[in-house]
N, C-alpha and C positions, 0 to 999 in steps of 0.2 A: 504494500500500500504506500501511497505517497504520504510524506510527513512534512508538517510545517510547525514551527515553534512560536508561541506567543512571547516567550522569554528568551532573548539571545544567549543568556548564560546557560540555559539547558541545551541549546544547540551546541555550544562550545563544550559542554560536559560530555556530550556524545562523541565528539570527534577529537578533542585534545586530550591525549593520554596523561598529561601532567596536571590538568585542571581538575580540581575536586569541588569547587564552589563551596568549600567549607563543610562538605558532607563526609560522613564516614566512608572509608574505602570499600567496605562491603556493600553499602548502599549504592555507591557509584557503579560498582561491578554489576549489581542487580539491575540498575537503570540501563546500562549499556547492553546487557543481555536481553532485556525486555524490548529495547529499541530494535535490536536485530530481529527479534521475533515479529514485531509489528511490521517492519519493512518487508519481511519475507511472506507475510500473510496475504492471501488473495482478497479477503474481506473479513468483516468483524465476526462472522459466524465461527471462525476458528477461536476467537477470544472466548466465546461462550462455551465452546466445546472443551476447552482446557479448564477444568474445574479449579485447579490450583491457583489460577489467576484471580478468582473471585471477581470477575468482570461484572459490573453492575451499573445501571442507570442511577444517577443521583437525584435527590429531591431537595425541596426547600430553596435556598438561595443558589443552589448549584443545578437547577433544572436545566436540562440540555447538555449536561456534562456527564461523563462516565468515569469510573475508576477501575484500576486493576492493581493488584497487590504487588509491591516490590519486596516486602518482607512482612513480618508480623506487625510492625509499627507504621510503616510508610506505604503510601499509595501514589500511583501515577495518575494524575487527573488529566483527562483528555476530552476532546469534543470531535464529533464526526461531522464533516461537511461534504457537500457535493461540488465538484468542479468539472471542467471539460473532459478530464480523463477518468472520472468516476469518483469513488470515495476518497476523501482526504482526511487524515488524522491530524488534528491540531493538538499538540502537546501544550497543556496549560500550566501545570505546576507539579511539583512533588510535595505532597502534603502529609503531615503527621496526624494520624487519626487518634492519637492518645493524648 
C-alpha cells in the first residue's frame, strides 16, 4: 500500500537508521517492522486478518482513524484515504495507550 506521513519525524524514523525520535529502540524496531508490513500489504483486509495487530477503528475524538499494536503499550495511529492509485495509508502518530 502507498504510505504518507502527517508527521515528518515519523517518516524520518522509518528511513534513518540512526534516528530514534527519543523513543525506545525496541519501539523503533517494532515501528519499522510494522511499516514494512503495511507497505507490503495489498489492502487493509490483511490488517484485520492478523489478529496480533489488534487493528481497530477508533471512536470519540479519533473517529476516522484506526490503530494497530506496536507492543503492549504503544499503538500506531493511522487513517485510510483514497487517491488515484487506490488506498493510501496516512500515518498519524505513535500513541501511548496507558
